[in-house]
ROFI-180560 format. One line per 10 residues: number of its first residue (from 1); their letters; for each residue x, z, y of N, C-alpha, C. Coordinates in steps of 0.05 Angstrom, whole numbers. Layout:
N
NUM	a	X/Z/Y/X/Z/Y/X/Z/Y; ...;
// end
This chain:
279
1	mklvtfsigs	3155/1940/2304/3155/1913/2294/3127/1901/2295; 3125/1875/2298/3100/1860/2296/3101/1846/2269; 3085/1857/2250/3086/1849/2222/3064/1829/2217; 3070/1808/2201/3050/1788/2195/3051/1781/2165; 3029/1770/2155/3029/1756/2130/3027/1727/2136; 3044/1711/2123/3044/1682/2130/3048/1666/2104; 3041/1641/2106/3045/1623/2082/3062/1599/2090; 3078/1591/2070/3092/1566/2071/3084/1552/2045; 3069/1530/2047/3057/1518/2024/3036/1537/2013; 3038/1543/1987/3018/1560/1974/3027/1589/1972;
11	aahvgclvge	3052/1595/1979/3063/1622/1975/3058/1639/2000; 3050/1664/1996/3046/1683/2018/3071/1701/2021; 3079/1707/2045/3102/1722/2051/3096/1744/2072; 3111/1765/2072/3110/1785/2093/3132/1778/2113; 3125/1780/2139/3144/1773/2159/3142/1790/2184; 3162/1786/2201/3163/1800/2227/3163/1779/2249; 3144/1782/2268/3142/1763/2290/3161/1771/2312; 3180/1753/2318/3199/1758/2340/3198/1735/2359; 3183/1738/2381/3179/1715/2399/3163/1693/2385; 3175/1670/2384/3162/1647/2371/3174/1641/2344;
21	vvvdltsaap	3186/1662/2332/3199/1659/2306/3188/1680/2287; 3184/1673/2262/3176/1692/2241/3199/1696/2222; 3208/1721/2218/3229/1728/2200/3217/1737/2174; 3227/1725/2152/3216/1731/2125/3226/1758/2115; 3208/1776/2110/3215/1803/2100/3208/1807/2071; 3202/1785/2057/3192/1787/2029/3212/1801/2011; 3238/1799/2017/3257/1812/2000/3256/1842/2002; 3244/1852/2023/3240/1881/2026/3213/1890/2014; 3193/1873/2017/3166/1880/2007/3151/1854/2001; 3140/1851/1977/3126/1826/1970/3099/1822/1983;
31	tmktliegga	3086/1844/1991/3060/1843/2004/3059/1863/2026; 3041/1859/2045/3037/1878/2067/3029/1906/2056; 3012/1906/2036/3004/1932/2025/3027/1947/2013; 3045/1933/2000/3070/1945/1990/3086/1958/2012; 3089/1943/2034/3104/1953/2057/3091/1977/2069; 3065/1977/2072/3051/2000/2083/3054/2024/2065; 3050/2020/2039/3052/2042/2020/3080/2054/2019; 3100/2037/2025/3128/2047/2024/3135/2065/2047; 3119/2064/2068/3123/2082/2091/3150/2078/2105; 3160/2099/2118/3184/2097/2134/3209/2086/2119;
41	pllakagevl	3214/2095/2094/3237/2084/2080/3237/2054/2077; 3213/2043/2070/3211/2014/2066/3212/1999/2093; 3201/2011/2114/3203/1999/2140/3232/1998/2149; 3247/2019/2143/3276/2019/2150/3290/1997/2135; 3283/1993/2109/3295/1971/2094/3288/1944/2106; 3263/1941/2114/3254/1916/2127/3270/1911/2153; 3276/1933/2167/3292/1930/2191/3320/1920/2185; 3332/1928/2163/3358/1918/2155/3356/1889/2147; 3335/1882/2131/3331/1854/2123/3328/1836/2147; 3315/1846/2167/3309/1831/2191/3334/1818/2203;
51	ksaprfplns	3357/1830/2199/3382/1821/2212/3392/1794/2201; 3386/1789/2175/3398/1766/2162/3378/1749/2146; 3352/1756/2147/3332/1742/2131/3326/1714/2142; 3315/1696/2125/3307/1669/2135/3288/1671/2158; 3290/1651/2176/3273/1650/2200/3259/1624/2201; 3234/1625/2210/3218/1601/2212/3205/1599/2239; 3205/1576/2252/3189/1573/2277/3160/1579/2272; 3148/1593/2290/3120/1601/2287/3102/1577/2282; 3108/1554/2295/3091/1531/2292/3095/1516/2266; 3113/1526/2249/3119/1513/2223/3106/1528/2200;
61	irllapipnp	3093/1551/2205/3081/1567/2184/3052/1572/2191; 3037/1582/2171/3009/1589/2176/3006/1620/2174; 2996/1632/2196/2990/1660/2195/2965/1665/2179; 2965/1686/2162/2942/1695/2147/2932/1721/2159; 2910/1731/2150/2902/1758/2157/2925/1777/2149; 2933/1796/2167/2956/1813/2160/2953/1827/2134; 2929/1836/2128/2923/1847/2101/2901/1829/2090; 2908/1809/2074/2888/1789/2066/2864/1800/2050; 2868/1822/2035/2846/1832/2019/2845/1862/2021; 2838/1873/2044/2837/1902/2048/2815/1914/2030;
71	skvlccginy	2821/1938/2020/2801/1951/2003/2777/1961/2019; 2782/1969/2044/2761/1978/2061/2766/1970/2089; 2744/1959/2102/2744/1954/2131/2720/1969/2142; 2726/1990/2157/2705/2008/2167/2704/2007/2197; 2681/2001/2208/2678/1996/2237/2662/2018/2250; 2671/2027/2273/2657/2046/2289/2639/2032/2309; 2613/2037/2309/2595/2024/2327/2589/2042/2352; 2583/2028/2374/2575/2042/2399/2596/2064/2406; 2620/2055/2410/2641/2075/2416/2654/2070/2443; 2643/2052/2459/2651/2048/2487/2628/2054/2505;
81	rshaeenpna	2633/2070/2525/2612/2078/2544/2599/2052/2556; 2616/2033/2563/2605/2009/2576/2587/1993/2557; 2594/1992/2531/2577/1978/2512/2550/1992/2508; 2551/2019/2507/2526/2034/2505/2508/2030/2529; 2521/2028/2552/2505/2025/2577/2493/1998/2580; 2506/1977/2568/2495/1950/2571/2472/1945/2552; 2469/1962/2531/2448/1960/2511/2425/1977/2519; 2402/1965/2527/2379/1982/2537/2367/1999/2515; 2373/1992/2489/2361/2007/2467/2380/2028/2455; 2404/2029/2466/2425/2047/2454/2420/2075/2463;
91	vmpsepfffa	2426/2094/2445/2426/2122/2452/2455/2132/2449; 2464/2146/2469/2492/2156/2468/2495/2173/2443; 2513/2165/2425/2515/2180/2399/2528/2207/2403; 2521/2226/2386/2533/2252/2387/2556/2254/2368; 2559/2235/2350/2582/2234/2332/2586/2205/2324; 2610/2198/2314/2615/2170/2308/2596/2158/2288; 2589/2133/2292/2571/2117/2275/2588/2095/2262; 2583/2090/2236/2600/2071/2221/2584/2050/2205; 2596/2027/2201/2586/2007/2182/2611/1994/2170; 2607/1978/2149/2630/1966/2135/2629/1936/2138;
101	klpssvigpd	2653/1925/2139/2657/1896/2136/2668/1893/2107; 2657/1875/2092/2666/1872/2064/2690/1854/2063; 2708/1858/2043/2732/1842/2041/2727/1811/2041; 2704/1803/2030/2697/1775/2028/2693/1762/2056; 2690/1779/2077/2686/1768/2104/2712/1764/2119; 2734/1773/2107/2760/1773/2122/2773/1745/2122; 2781/1736/2146/2797/1712/2149/2819/1718/2168; 2837/1698/2172/2860/1703/2189/2860/1686/2214; 2882/1687/2229/2885/1671/2254/2881/1641/2248; 2866/1628/2266/2861/1599/2266/2844/1590/2242;
111	dpipypprta	2836/1609/2225/2817/1601/2204/2790/1595/2217; 2775/1576/2206/2748/1570/2218/2728/1592/2210; 2711/1599/2229/2689/1618/2224/2665/1600/2217; 2655/1602/2193/2632/1585/2186/2607/1593/2202; 2592/1572/2210/2567/1577/2225/2544/1577/2205; 2533/1601/2198/2512/1601/2177/2486/1589/2186; 2472/1575/2169/2447/1563/2176/2425/1584/2182; 2430/1609/2173/2409/1630/2177/2408/1641/2205; 2428/1634/2222/2429/1647/2248/2428/1626/2271; 2417/1634/2293/2419/1619/2318/2432/1637/2340;
121	qldyevefaa	2442/1661/2332/2452/1680/2351/2479/1691/2340; 2499/1673/2340/2526/1680/2330/2542/1693/2353; 2549/1718/2349/2561/1734/2371/2589/1743/2363; 2604/1752/2383/2632/1761/2381/2634/1790/2390; 2655/1804/2380/2662/1831/2390/2691/1835/2386; 2706/1839/2407/2734/1846/2404/2736/1875/2396; 2752/1881/2376/2755/1909/2367/2784/1915/2361; 2793/1937/2373/2820/1948/2367/2818/1964/2341; 2837/1960/2323/2835/1971/2296/2861/1985/2288; 2858/2007/2274/2880/2022/2263/2883/2016/2234;
131	vigkqlrraq	2908/2013/2225/2915/2009/2197/2925/2035/2185; 2911/2045/2165/2919/2070/2152/2945/2067/2136; 2963/2086/2139/2989/2085/2126/2992/2105/2104; 2976/2126/2104/2979/2147/2084/2951/2156/2075; 2948/2166/2051/2922/2175/2041/2912/2198/2058; 2887/2196/2066/2874/2217/2082/2848/2225/2068; 2845/2250/2063/2821/2261/2051/2814/2287/2064; 2791/2288/2077/2782/2312/2091/2803/2321/2111; 2813/2302/2126/2835/2308/2145/2825/2321/2170; 2842/2337/2183/2836/2348/2209/2847/2328/2230;
141	eedvmsavfg	2834/2329/2254/2842/2310/2275/2872/2311/2281; 2884/2334/2281/2912/2337/2288/2931/2324/2266; 2920/2318/2243/2936/2306/2222/2933/2276/2220; 2917/2264/2236/2910/2236/2233/2932/2217/2243; 2942/2221/2266/2960/2201/2278/2985/2196/2262; 2995/2217/2249/3019/2213/2232/3013/2196/2208; 2988/2192/2201/2980/2176/2178/2973/2147/2186; 2975/2140/2211/2969/2113/2220/2994/2096/2219; 2992/2073/2206/3015/2055/2203/3019/2037/2227; 2997/2027/2237/2999/2009/2260/2972/2000/2269;
151	ytllndvsar	2971/1979/2286/2947/1970/2299/2944/1940/2298; 2919/1931/2297/2913/1902/2297/2887/1897/2312; 2877/1873/2311/2852/1866/2323/2833/1855/2302; 2807/1860/2306/2786/1849/2289/2764/1838/2307; 2755/1814/2301/2732/1803/2314/2707/1809/2297; 2691/1827/2307/2666/1835/2292/2645/1814/2297; 2648/1791/2284/2628/1770/2286/2601/1779/2275; 2580/1773/2289/2554/1783/2281/2532/1762/2285; 2514/1760/2266/2490/1744/2268/2468/1762/2279; 2463/1762/2305/2446/1782/2317/2417/1780/2307;
161	dvqfkdnqit	2407/1756/2303/2379/1753/2294/2375/1763/2266; 2397/1763/2250/2396/1776/2223/2399/1806/2226; 2419/1814/2242/2425/1842/2245/2402/1859/2256; 2388/1848/2276/2367/1864/2290/2340/1860/2277; 2338/1842/2257/2312/1840/2243/2312/1862/2222; 2295/1881/2224/2293/1904/2205/2319/1919/2202; 2336/1919/2223/2361/1934/2224/2379/1927/2200; 2382/1901/2195/2399/1891/2173/2428/1889/2182; 2440/1911/2189/2467/1910/2199/2488/1901/2179; 2484/1908/2153/2503/1899/2133/2502/1869/2129;
171	lgknfdgfap	2478/1858/2128/2475/1829/2124/2485/1814/2149; 2477/1824/2173/2483/1810/2198/2512/1809/2204; 2528/1826/2192/2557/1828/2198/2575/1820/2175; 2564/1809/2153/2580/1804/2130/2578/1777/2118; 2569/1757/2133/2571/1730/2124/2601/1723/2119; 2607/1704/2102/2634/1696/2098/2647/1689/2124; 2671/1699/2129/2686/1692/2153/2680/1708/2177; 2664/1729/2174/2655/1745/2197/2674/1768/2205; 2698/1768/2193/2718/1789/2200/2745/1777/2204; 2749/1760/2225/2777/1751/2231/2794/1775/2239;
181	igpcivttde	2818/1777/2227/2836/1799/2232/2864/1788/2239; 2877/1800/2259/2904/1791/2265/2909/1793/2295; 2929/1779/2306/2947/1761/2291/2969/1776/2275; 2973/1802/2282/2995/1817/2270/2986/1846/2268; 3003/1862/2256/3001/1891/2257/3025/1901/2273; 3019/1915/2295/3041/1927/2311/3045/1956/2301; 3069/1962/2293/3075/1989/2283/3073/2009/2306; 3068/2034/2298/3062/2055/2318/3085/2060/2337; 3110/2055/2328/3132/2060/2346/3133/2041/2370; 3119/2018/2367/3118/1999/2389/3092/2000/2405;
191	lsrpdaiglr	3073/2016/2396/3047/2019/2410/3041/2049/2410; 3049/2063/2430/3048/2092/2430/3022/2103/2443; 3007/2085/2457/2983/2095/2471/2959/2078/2462; 2949/2082/2438/2926/2067/2430/2901/2072/2447; 2901/2094/2462/2878/2100/2479/2881/2088/2507; 2899/2068/2510/2902/2055/2537/2909/2026/2533; 2894/2012/2516/2899/1984/2509/2877/1966/2521; 2886/1947/2537/2867/1928/2548/2858/1908/2527; 2832/1902/2527/2820/1883/2508/2804/1862/2522; 2806/1837/2513/2792/1815/2526/2781/1795/2505;
201	trlngrllqn	2759/1782/2512/2748/1760/2496/2743/1736/2513; 2752/1713/2504/2747/1688/2517/2733/1668/2498; 2712/1656/2508/2697/1636/2493/2701/1610/2507; 2715/1591/2494/2722/1565/2507/2736/1570/2534; 2752/1590/2536/2768/1596/2560/2753/1614/2580; 2728/1619/2576/2712/1636/2594/2715/1665/2587; 2724/1682/2605/2727/1710/2600/2700/1724/2599; 2694/1737/2576/2668/1749/2573/2670/1779/2568; 2691/1789/2556/2696/1817/2553/2723/1824/2565; 2724/1846/2580/2748/1854/2593/2747/1885/2596;
211	gstsdwlfsl	2756/1899/2576/2754/1928/2576/2780/1941/2567; 2778/1967/2561/2801/1982/2553/2793/2004/2534; 2811/2011/2516/2805/2032/2497/2803/2059/2511; 2811/2061/2536/2807/2085/2552/2778/2092/2556; 2760/2073/2549/2731/2077/2552/2718/2087/2527; 2734/2095/2507/2723/2105/2482/2706/2130/2487; 2684/2132/2472/2669/2157/2471/2682/2177/2452; 2692/2167/2429/2705/2184/2409/2734/2174/2405; 2752/2193/2405/2781/2186/2402/2787/2175/2375; 2810/2162/2372/2818/2152/2346/2821/2175/2325;
221	priiaslsqv	2833/2198/2332/2835/2220/2312/2807/2229/2304; 2788/2230/2323/2761/2239/2316/2748/2219/2296; 2751/2193/2302/2739/2172/2285/2749/2173/2257; 2776/2173/2254/2788/2172/2228/2783/2198/2212; 2786/2221/2226/2781/2247/2213/2752/2248/2203; 2733/2238/2219/2705/2238/2211/2700/2222/2186; 2712/2198/2184/2710/2181/2161/2721/2195/2136; 2744/2209/2140/2758/2221/2117/2743/2245/2105; 2723/2255/2120/2707/2276/2109/2688/2265/2088; 2683/2239/2088/2664/2227/2070/2678/2212/2047;
231	mtlqpgdivt	2699/2198/2054/2713/2181/2034/2743/2183/2038; 2757/2179/2017/2786/2179/2018/2796/2153/2030; 2812/2155/2051/2824/2131/2063/2851/2126/2050; 2856/2101/2044/2880/2093/2029/2898/2076/2047; 2924/2075/2041/2942/2057/2055/2931/2028/2055; 2930/2016/2078/2920/1989/2080/2891/1987/2088; 2877/2009/2088/2849/2009/2098/2850/2004/2129; 2829/1991/2139/2828/1984/2167/2804/1998/2179; 2808/2012/2202/2787/2026/2216/2786/2016/2245; 2763/2004/2252/2760/1993/2280/2747/2014/2297;
241	tgtpagvgff	2748/2009/2323/2741/2030/2343/2718/2022/2362; 2703/2001/2355/2681/1993/2372/2689/1971/2391; 2671/1963/2409/2676/1941/2427/2667/1948/2455; 2680/1938/2476/2671/1943/2503/2648/1925/2511; 2638/1929/2535/2616/1913/2545/2623/1883/2546; 2602/1867/2545/2605/1838/2548/2599/1821/2524; 2587/1834/2503/2580/1818/2480/2558/1798/2488; 2556/1776/2473/2539/1754/2481/2509/1761/2482; 2500/1779/2464/2472/1786/2462/2462/1799/2488; 2480/1813/2502/2472/1827/2526/2480/1814/2552;
251	qkpqvfmhpg	2492/1789/2550/2497/1774/2573/2470/1764/2585; 2470/1759/2611/2446/1748/2624/2454/1723/2639; 2447/1699/2628/2432/1694/2603/2450/1699/2579; 2438/1701/2555/2453/1707/2531/2472/1684/2525; 2495/1692/2513/2516/1673/2506/2522/1675/2476; 2519/1654/2461/2525/1654/2433/2545/1632/2426; 2557/1634/2403/2577/1615/2394/2564/1593/2378; 2575/1569/2380/2565/1545/2367/2587/1529/2354; 2581/1512/2334/2602/1496/2322/2619/1481/2343; 2645/1482/2339/2664/1470/2358/2675/1489/2379;
261	dvieiegdvi	2662/1512/2383/2672/1532/2402/2698/1545/2393; 2714/1553/2412/2739/1567/2406/2736/1596/2417; 2738/1615/2400/2735/1643/2408/2763/1657/2405; 2771/1670/2426/2796/1684/2427/2792/1714/2435; 2803/1732/2419/2803/1760/2426/2832/1768/2430; 2837/1785/2450/2864/1792/2458/2867/1821/2463; 2889/1832/2455/2895/1860/2460/2924/1863/2470; 2927/1881/2490/2954/1886/2500/2972/1893/2476; 2997/1883/2478/3018/1888/2458/3013/1872/2432; 2988/1871/2423/2983/1858/2397/2983/1828/2399;
271	gtlrntiaa	2971/1817/2419/2970/1788/2422/2942/1777/2421; 2939/1751/2414/2914/1737/2414/2907/1727/2386; 2882/1732/2379/2871/1722/2353/2850/1700/2360; 2856/1676/2351/2840/1653/2358/2828/1641/2333; 2802/1634/2336/2788/1620/2314/2768/1600/2326; 2762/1580/2310/2742/1559/2318/2717/1562/2300; 2694/1557/2313/2669/1558/2298/2665/1532/2284; 2661/1533/2258/2658/1508/2242/2629/1505/2233; 2620/1480/2232/2593/1474/2223/2590/1482/2194;
// end
């Protein structure tokens, strides 16, 4: 299933995206976190509800971030060979490297990305992300994939002049609105090869990133198992897997986002996450 969180008026609902229609699954689960925590039994119930639940045209509702308030968003940096090679200062890592996106930075599809006055180098990064479905603590790699609920996209928006000044990665990546997530969560039964997903970024229609998760330096089981050695991962946590080559900072000449620009990130099976840069 392609699962979404959507709103009609002020109320948020859980739904399933079927073509250009959203089916309301709220009678099965009031929130996406509830659905994730319920695991296979609740997904089966949602499948039954799907047959007769209310349906809404996609253009009549507003999509929200699939998990509007995730407890943790953990991002793996420098995990594509192509991205490491385009960065003249990068050193090929010997183990996964991580940073966090804070919940306050999370927005959804079509939400505006605020343009902070502190930056003149607003950059994009398409990232394929896993949604954790079961608690993981000190997990082995072979135990990871059965604990993944599904997959989504995250745009790792970054203020490069803040990030690279004194290595302020937390500040440079956590302005409000710097973590657009969506448009949906694709459950694992519909996306069986996370290591073979094409990823693309378009800025005002111009293709700037065009890569594949097959270029990963570290596999998804390695990434998630490594994180779980340090912290307990909970249902609804989001773990991203890095970005391929083509980020704006390393374009020649450099390409950055400005107010009025439309940024789209796209992943096979998952779809397109679109946002506009707001003044």
